[in-house]
Backbone as JSON Lines, residues from 0, in Angstrom:
{"i":0,"aa":"M","n":[0.81,-1.2,0.0],"ca":[0.0,0.0,0.0],"c":[0.85,1.27,0.0]}
{"i":1,"aa":"S","n":[2.15,1.14,0.04],"ca":[2.98,2.33,0.06],"c":[2.97,3.04,-1.29]}
{"i":2,"aa":"L","n":[2.37,2.42,-2.31],"ca":[2.28,3.07,-3.61],"c":[0.98,3.86,-3.77]}
{"i":3,"aa":"T","n":[0.25,4.01,-2.7],"ca":[-0.97,4.82,-2.71],"c":[-0.86,5.87,-1.61]}
{"i":4,"aa":"D","n":[-1.79,6.81,-1.61],"ca":[-1.78,7.82,-0.55],"c":[-2.49,7.33,0.71]}
{"i":5,"aa":"L","n":[-2.93,6.09,0.72],"ca":[-3.58,5.54,1.91],"c":[-2.65,5.56,3.11]}
{"i":6,"aa":"S","n":[-1.37,5.31,2.89],"ca":[-0.42,5.29,4.01],"c":[-0.25,6.67,4.63]}
{"i":7,"aa":"L","n":[-0.56,7.73,3.89],"ca":[-0.5,9.08,4.44],"c":[-1.76,9.42,5.23]}
{"i":8,"aa":"I","n":[-2.88,8.96,4.72],"ca":[-4.17,9.28,5.33],"c":[-4.43,8.42,6.55]}
{"i":9,"aa":"S","n":[-4.18,7.12,6.43],"ca":[-4.45,6.21,7.53],"c":[-3.38,5.12,7.59]}
{"i":10,"aa":"P","n":[-2.28,5.4,8.28],"ca":[-1.22,4.4,8.39],"c":[-1.7,3.09,9.04]}
{"i":11,"aa":"L","n":[-2.64,3.19,9.96],"ca":[-3.15,2.0,10.64],"c":[-3.84,1.06,9.65]}
{"i":12,"aa":"I","n":[-4.74,1.6,8.85],"ca":[-5.44,0.78,7.85],"c":[-4.46,0.25,6.82]}
{"i":13,"aa":"S","n":[-3.53,1.08,6.4],"ca":[-2.52,0.66,5.43],"c":[-1.72,-0.53,5.95]}
{"i":14,"aa":"N","n":[-1.28,-0.46,7.21],"ca":[-0.53,-1.57,7.79],"c":[-1.38,-2.83,7.93]}
{"i":15,"aa":"M","n":[-2.66,-2.67,8.26],"ca":[-3.56,-3.83,8.35],"c":[-3.71,-4.5,6.99]}
{"i":16,"aa":"L","n":[-3.85,-3.72,5.94],"ca":[-4.01,-4.27,4.6],"c":[-2.73,-4.93,4.09]}
{"i":17,"aa":"Q","n":[-1.6,-4.53,4.64],"ca":[-0.32,-5.13,4.26],"c":[0.03,-6.31,5.16]}
{"i":18,"aa":"G","n":[-0.9,-6.74,5.97],"ca":[-0.67,-7.88,6.85],"c":[0.25,-7.57,8.01]}
{"i":19,"aa":"G","n":[0.26,-6.31,8.45],"ca":[1.09,-5.93,9.58],"c":[2.52,-5.58,9.22]}
{"i":20,"aa":"R","n":[2.87,-5.75,7.94],"ca":[4.23,-5.4,7.51],"c":[4.32,-3.9,7.28]}
{"i":21,"aa":"V","n":[5.37,-3.3,7.76],"ca":[5.59,-1.86,7.58],"c":[6.44,-1.67,6.33]}
{"i":22,"aa":"A","n":[6.03,-0.75,5.48],"ca":[6.79,-0.47,4.26],"c":[8.16,0.09,4.61]}
{"i":23,"aa":"E","n":[9.16,-0.27,3.84],"ca":[10.52,0.17,4.09],"c":[10.82,1.52,3.43]}
{"i":24,"aa":"I","n":[9.87,2.09,2.74],"ca":[10.1,3.34,2.04],"c":[9.22,4.44,2.64]}
{"i":25,"aa":"D","n":[9.74,5.63,2.66],"ca":[9.0,6.78,3.17],"c":[7.83,7.05,2.21]}
{"i":26,"aa":"P","n":[6.59,7.06,2.7],"ca":[5.45,7.24,1.8],"c":[5.47,8.58,1.06]}
{"i":27,"aa":"Y","n":[5.97,9.63,1.7],"ca":[6.05,10.93,1.02],"c":[7.03,10.86,-0.14]}
{"i":28,"aa":"Y","n":[8.17,10.24,0.08],"ca":[9.18,10.11,-0.98],"c":[8.62,9.27,-2.13]}
{"i":29,"aa":"C","n":[7.94,8.19,-1.79],"ca":[7.37,7.31,-2.81],"c":[6.37,8.06,-3.68]}
{"i":30,"aa":"L","n":[5.45,8.79,-3.08],"ca":[4.44,9.52,-3.84],"c":[5.05,10.67,-4.65]}
{"i":31,"aa":"E","n":[6.02,11.37,-4.08],"ca":[6.68,12.45,-4.82],"c":[7.42,11.91,-6.04]}
{"i":32,"aa":"T","n":[8.09,10.77,-5.88],"ca":[8.81,10.14,-6.99],"c":[7.85,9.68,-8.07]}
{"i":33,"aa":"M","n":[6.76,9.02,-7.67],"ca":[5.77,8.57,-8.65],"c":[5.14,9.75,-9.39]}
{"i":34,"aa":"N","n":[4.79,10.8,-8.67],"ca":[4.2,11.97,-9.31],"c":[5.16,12.6,-10.31]}
{"i":35,"aa":"H","n":[6.42,12.7,-9.96],"ca":[7.42,13.26,-10.85],"c":[7.55,12.43,-12.13]}
{"i":36,"aa":"I","n":[7.62,11.12,-11.98],"ca":[7.74,10.23,-13.14],"c":[6.5,10.32,-14.02]}
{"i":37,"aa":"L","n":[5.31,10.35,-13.42],"ca":[4.08,10.44,-14.2],"c":[3.96,11.75,-14.96]}
{"i":38,"aa":"V","n":[4.36,12.85,-14.33],"ca":[4.33,14.14,-15.02],"c":[5.27,14.11,-16.22]}
{"i":39,"aa":"Q","n":[6.47,13.56,-16.05],"ca":[7.41,13.45,-17.16],"c":[6.82,12.6,-18.29]}
{"i":40,"aa":"F","n":[6.21,11.49,-17.94],"ca":[5.62,10.59,-18.93],"c":[4.52,11.29,-19.72]}
{"i":41,"aa":"F","n":[3.57,11.9,-19.02],"ca":[2.45,12.55,-19.69],"c":[2.88,13.78,-20.48]}
{"i":42,"aa":"D","n":[3.84,14.53,-19.95],"ca":[4.36,15.67,-20.72],"c":[4.96,15.2,-22.03]}
{"i":43,"aa":"S","n":[5.69,14.1,-21.98],"ca":[6.35,13.58,-23.17],"c":[5.37,13.01,-24.18]}
{"i":44,"aa":"Y","n":[4.48,12.13,-23.73],"ca":[3.62,11.41,-24.66],"c":[2.31,12.12,-25.0]}
{"i":45,"aa":"L","n":[1.77,12.93,-24.12],"ca":[0.52,13.61,-24.41],"c":[0.73,15.03,-24.92]}
{"i":46,"aa":"K","n":[1.7,15.73,-24.35],"ca":[1.95,17.1,-24.76],"c":[3.05,17.21,-25.81]}
{"i":47,"aa":"G","n":[3.84,16.15,-25.95],"ca":[4.95,16.18,-26.9],"c":[6.09,17.06,-26.4]}
{"i":48,"aa":"Q","n":[6.18,17.26,-25.1],"ca":[7.23,18.1,-24.52],"c":[8.26,17.22,-23.81]}
{"i":49,"aa":"G","n":[9.5,17.43,-24.12],"ca":[10.55,16.69,-23.44],"c":[10.65,15.26,-23.92]}
{"i":50,"aa":"R","n":[11.42,14.49,-23.19],"ca":[11.66,13.09,-23.55],"c":[11.53,12.26,-22.28]}
{"i":51,"aa":"F","n":[10.87,11.12,-22.37],"ca":[10.71,10.24,-21.22],"c":[11.45,8.95,-21.46]}
{"i":52,"aa":"T","n":[12.19,8.52,-20.47],"ca":[12.81,7.21,-20.48],"c":[12.67,6.61,-19.09]}
{"i":53,"aa":"S","n":[12.36,5.35,-19.03],"ca":[12.17,4.72,-17.72],"c":[13.5,4.37,-17.06]}
{"i":54,"aa":"A","n":[14.56,4.38,-17.81],"ca":[15.87,4.04,-17.25],"c":[16.3,5.1,-16.25]}
{"i":55,"aa":"G","n":[16.61,4.67,-15.05],"ca":[17.12,5.56,-14.03],"c":[16.09,6.48,-13.41]}
{"i":56,"aa":"T","n":[14.8,6.21,-13.57],"ca":[13.79,7.09,-13.01],"c":[13.65,6.93,-11.51]}
{"i":57,"aa":"Y","n":[14.01,5.78,-10.99],"ca":[13.9,5.56,-9.55],"c":[15.21,4.98,-9.05]}
{"i":58,"aa":"C","n":[15.82,5.68,-8.15],"ca":[17.05,5.19,-7.56],"c":[17.01,5.47,-6.07]}
{"i":59,"aa":"R","n":[16.97,4.44,-5.28],"ca":[16.88,4.61,-3.84],"c":[18.11,5.28,-3.26]}
{"i":60,"aa":"A","n":[19.23,5.2,-3.97],"ca":[20.46,5.83,-3.48],"c":[20.32,7.34,-3.44]}
{"i":61,"aa":"N","n":[19.41,7.92,-4.25],"ca":[19.21,9.35,-4.26],"c":[18.3,9.81,-3.14]}
{"i":62,"aa":"H","n":[17.67,8.88,-2.44],"ca":[16.75,9.22,-1.36],"c":[17.54,9.71,-0.15]}
{"i":63,"aa":"S","n":[17.17,10.88,0.36],"ca":[17.88,11.42,1.53],"c":[17.03,11.4,2.76]}
């Protein structure tokens, strides 16, 4: 559930749906990264602006 905003709204329900397992990634970082990638994708393919490549779009080493 860390790929949805449910973990921000209700961490308790999110953890219950994950079987009690806590996600290893910060939910804010996950959502910000996904939003950034989606904006790049849609700008490229729908607006024809810029270039989108999936290579290197997510790197946990860049997470601070």
